[in-house]
N, C-alpha and C positions, 0 to 999 in steps of 0.2 A: 279589205275589211277595215272598217272604222273601229278602232279599239277604245273609243270613248262612248259610243252609243250604248243605250241600255240593252242588255241581253238577259234572256231567261232560259231556264232549263229545269227539268225534273231531276232531282238529285238523289232519289231513292231508286232501288232496283225495280225492274219491270215485275208486274204481277200484283196480286192483292196483298195488303198489309194493314196493320193497325194504323200506321201513320205514313203519310206521304209528304215529301218536302219539295217545294218549288222555289228556286232561287231567282232573284232579280237584282242586277247590278249595273252600275254605269250612271252617266249623266242623265238626270231626270227620273231615276228609279223611284225616288220618294213621291214624285208627282204622279207617276203611273200607279203606284201602289195606293195612293189616296183616292184615285178615281175608281178602283175596283174593290175598295174596302168600305164596309159599313161597320163603324165602330170608332174608336179614338183615332183622330187624324194622325197618320204615320209621320207627317211632317213636323208634328209637335212632340213626338217621342224623342227622348234622349237616346244616344247610342247604348246598346246593350239592354234596352227595355223591350217588353213584349206587351201585347194587348189581345184580348179575346173579342172576336167579332165574327163577321161573315164576309166571305169573298162573293162579290156580286157581279152581274153583267151590267155595266153602267148604261148601256143602251136601253135595257128593259127594266132594270131594277130587280131582276130575278136573282134570288140567292142561289149560289152554287154549292156552298158548304159552310158549315161552322168551322172556324179555324183559329189558330193562334198566329199572330204576326209578330216577327222579331225585326228590329231595326238595328243596323250597324252603320255608324257614321264614318265617312272618310276622315283621316286615313286609317282609323282603327277598325279595320275590317279585313276579311280574308283577302279580298282583291285590292285593298287600298282605296276603294271607291265607296260611295254610298251603296249599301247592300241591304236587301229585304228578303226575309225568308217567310214563306207561307207554309205552316204546318197544318195540313188538312187530314181528313181520313184517307187511308191508303187505297182507295178505289181507283183503278185505271181511268174510269169515266170521269171522276172528279178531277184528277190530275190533268187529263187532256183538256177539260173544259177551262180550268184555270189558265193553262198555257194559251188557249184560244183567246181569252179576253185580254191577257197581257200583250199578246202579239197585236191584237186589234187596237190596243191603246198606244202602240208605238215601239214596243220592245221587239227584238228579233231573237229567234232561237239561237242559242250559243253553239259554237263549234266544239269539237273534242278538246277538252283540256283548256278551254278559253278562260275560265275563271282562274285557274292556276297560272296561265300564261299572263294574265293581267297582274296577278300578284307578283310574278317575276319582273315584269316591266315596271311596276310601281315600287320596286325595291323591298317588297315584303319578304322575299326569299331569293336566294341565288339558284343557279341551275342545278346544282347538286341537291339542294333541298327540294326543288320541284320534282326531280327524279325520285326522291325519297317518298314524296306523296303518292306517286304511282305504285312504288314498291310496297308501301303500307297498305294500299287498297288491295293489292294482289297477293299479299302475304298469306300463305297457307300453313306455315309452321311458326312455332314460337320464336325460333332464332331469326327468321326473316322479319318477323314483327319487331323484334328488338333492334335489329340492324337498321331497319327503315326509320324507326322512331329516333334513334340516336342521330342518324343523318339529317332527319327533319329538324332536330333540335340544333343542328349546326356542328356536330362533332367532327365530321370529315372536313367541312369547310374551314373550320378553325385550324386544323392541322395543315391543310393546303396553304392557307393564307400565311401561316408562320413560315413555311418553307419558301414561299414566293418572296416574302419580305427579306429573308436572309439572302436570297440570290440578288435581289434588287439593291440591298445595302452593299453587297460585295461588288456589284457592277459599279455603283457610285464611287466606291473606294478606288477601284481600278482606274476609272475615268479621271479621278482627282490626281492619282499618281502620274498618269500619262500627260495630263494637261498642265499640271502645276508642280513639276518636280522640284522647283526651287522653293516651294512653300513649306517644305519639311513635313509632308504628309507621312503619318506613321506607316511603316511597311506592314503588309497584311499577310496572313497565313491562309491564302486562298485554297490551297489543296486540302487543308483540314476542314474548312467550311464546306467545300464541295463534297468531300467524302461523308461528312455528317448528313448533309441533305440527301445524298445518294443512298445512304443506309436507311433513311426514313422512307424514301421512295421504294426501296427494295422490300422493306417491312410491309408496306401497303400492298405491293404486288403479291407478296407471299400469301395474302388473304383473299386474293381474287378467286381462287378455286372454291374456298369455303363460302364466299359470298354467292357464287353461282349455284352451288349445291343448296344453300339455304333458300334461295329464291325459286329454283326450278326443281328441287328434290334430287334424290339419288337412287340408284338401283344397286341392291345388295344381292349377290348370287351365292347360293349355298351349293358347293360342288364336292363330290366325294363318291366313294365306292358304294354299291348297294348295302343297305343295312348299317351304314356308318353313323346313323343318328341325325341325319339332316332334317327330317321332318319333325323329330322330337325337339331339336334345337330351334327350329322355326316356331313351333308352338310355345316354347319357353320364352323366346324373345317377344312374341306377341302377347303372352299372358292368357291365351285361350287356345283351344284346339281348333286349328284351321286345316292342318294337313293330316291325312290318314296315316296312322302309325301301326306298323305290323312287324313282327319278328321275321316274316318271310321276306327274303331279299327280292328286290325288284318290284315292291309295292307301288312306288311312284314310277310310272312309265312315261309321263310327260311332265312339263314344268307347271308349277302352281304359283300364282302371285298373291301377295297379301300386303296391304298398306300398314305401316306403323310409323311412329314418330319416336326418335331417340335424340335426346339432348336438343330438342327443338327442330330437328331436321326431318322433313317428310321423306320417308323411305318407301320403296317398294321392294320387299324381300321376295326372292324367287327361289323356291325349292325345286331342284332339278332332278331328273332321273339319275340313277346310280351310274357312275362312269366305270366301265370295265370292258375287257375284251369279250365279245359275244358274237355268236353266229346267228342269233335271232335278228332278222331284218328290222322288225318293229323296235326292238330294244336298241339296235344300233342307231336307228334314227333318233331315239331319245338321247343317246350318248352324244351324238353329233350336235344336236340342238343344245344340250347342256354346255358343251364346250364353246359353242357360238355365243350363248348368253354370257358366259364368263368373259369373253373377249370384249363384249359391249358394256359390261357392268362397271360402275364407278368403284366398287370394292367387291372382292371375292373372299368368301370364307371357305377355305379348303378343310373339309371335315373328315377326320380319320378316327376310327374306333380304337381307343388305346388298349382295350382289353383283348384285341386280336392282333396277329402279326401285321406289321406295317406294310401296306401295299406300295407298289411302284407309283411314284407321283405322275399324274397326267400332265399334258402340256397346258400350262396356265399362265396368265400374265402376272408373274411372281412379284413384279414391282408394286402392284396394288392388290396383293393377296395376303390375308392373315391366315395362319395355320392354327387349326383348332383340334384339340384332342378330346373327343367326347367319351362319355361313360366313365368319367374319372372316379365314380363311386365304386367301380369294380377293380379287382386286382390288375395292375398294369402289365402288359406284355412287353412294353418298351418304354424308354424315357427319352425325351428330346426337348431341350430347353427352348427350341424355336416354336414349339407348340404351346398354345394356351389351354390348360386343362379345364374342362367344363363338364358338369353333370346336369343334364336336362331334367333328371329325376329329382335331385335335391336342390338344384339352383346354385351349387358350389361353382365359383368361377364366373358366373354369369355377369356380375357387375364389372369384373375386370375385363371381360370380353367387350362389354358395351363401351367401356372407357377406351379400349383399344380401337374400336370402330370409330368413336368420336375423334380420337387423335389422328387416325388415318385419313378421315374425311376433312377435318377442319384444321389440322395442324396444332401446334402447341399454343398458338395465339388465341384459339377459340372462335375465330371467325366473327368477331363483333363488328367489323367494318363492312358497310354496304358499298359495293363497287359495281357499277354497270359496265357493259362492254365498252361504251363510249369512254368512260373514265379510265378503264384499263388501257385503252389505246393511247390516251393522253399521258398516262404515267409511263408507258413504254417509250414514248417519244421523249419525255423528260429524262428518263434514264439514259437513253442513247446520247442525248446532248451533253449530259453531265459527264459521261464517260469520255466523250470527245474532248471536253474542256480539260480533263485531267491529263490528256496527252499533249496539251499545248503549253507553251510558256505563258506566264501571267499576262504579258502585254498583248497576247493574241487570243486569249480565251473569252473575251468579252462577247463576241457574237454567239458563241455556243451557249454561254450562260443566259444571254438574253432570250434565245430560242427555248431554253429549258424553262425559264420563267413564264414564257408565253404558253408553253405546253401545260404547265400547272394551272395557269389562268383559265384554260379551257374547261377544267373540271368544274369551276364555279360559274363560268359564263361571263367572266370579265372581258375576254377576247374570244368571240365565237361567231362563226358565220351564220347567216340567217337560215340556211338549209339545215344546219346542225340543230338549231333551236326547233325547227319544224319537225325534225325526226324525233326529238325528245317528247314532243307533245302529241304526236300522231297516234300513240297507243292509249291515250287517256280516254276515259269514258266521258260522255256528255254529262254536264252538270257538275264536273269537278275540274 
């Protein structure tokens, strides 16, 4: 693949729309644009300017559509190259025809993520920022959007670069002590520096789970005995009646799913059948399914009616379970500080429960850092090498520190294999 030749792609989603965008970038992009444009010559436009005109077939002179043309001059463009955008009406037929004339005039259809790949190669962004572009496109919740935008603006890259520089400075100091002991080089506190860098790496890794949940969403299972108030609690969390509520125990015989968003996290809340000992084969299947859902959920709410005697707890993954005491508006039959009191009727305790859900899923840091699986792998490798360095005398820790710095460099793409870069861009959409 020639990464200088002109490329083009439809940059808006498939289907009909008010506006459609076709992008053209690379060497000769302005000349191609001039041949398919009837209006002010794109080659005469300054960067950041636009013109109203028509996209035409240069072979026949036939107008394809009225459009707006935008020009971005290298290096001040998304790709770092000369780039042109045609904003047409959002008809699939129009967009296909614009692509046809651009290809006929010498451009080639872009591959997945090729515009962003060129931006990476031309120094417009590092690899962590390129991954943030994809995360921003795919963001379904508010937290994922915030994470991706912060990473795109370079928040993660700056943190990583600062850690990498500290390790490289430490390496240089160690090398000076070894090579020029007679020069009076100041002794260093290598262990303190390494522990500080290691603490920062650990802090980033602590947010890996929150980053994954923000990007991919989480499943929240409501588990409890029949008539414990699970369906009422689900409706209270949703803010509308989704689950059927009845005073008759066993109303919910199978699980029910409902999407919601809490603190920017896209969740699927699952209301399950009441868990109890039963001889009814159908109800027993519902109980088994409920316990299976709990095992697979990211977080479980164990729901117990506080106005009734406390039942024996079912087998649940207690490490990721919050205990909830419902019907707190009624006189209590028991007290237990491990349970969060909530009234689905009055809303009392609901905000506290939501905050507990947020902290259980995101941790105290709030999950504002975007980390991809590839970046987590690199951080784990850096942590391993830093821990190894701490176990070595100062004159032997150089290699471990160098490998830790290289692992950090993988996050931003300073040292990265070609196949890793290909993996990053393979999930991009065409046109971005």
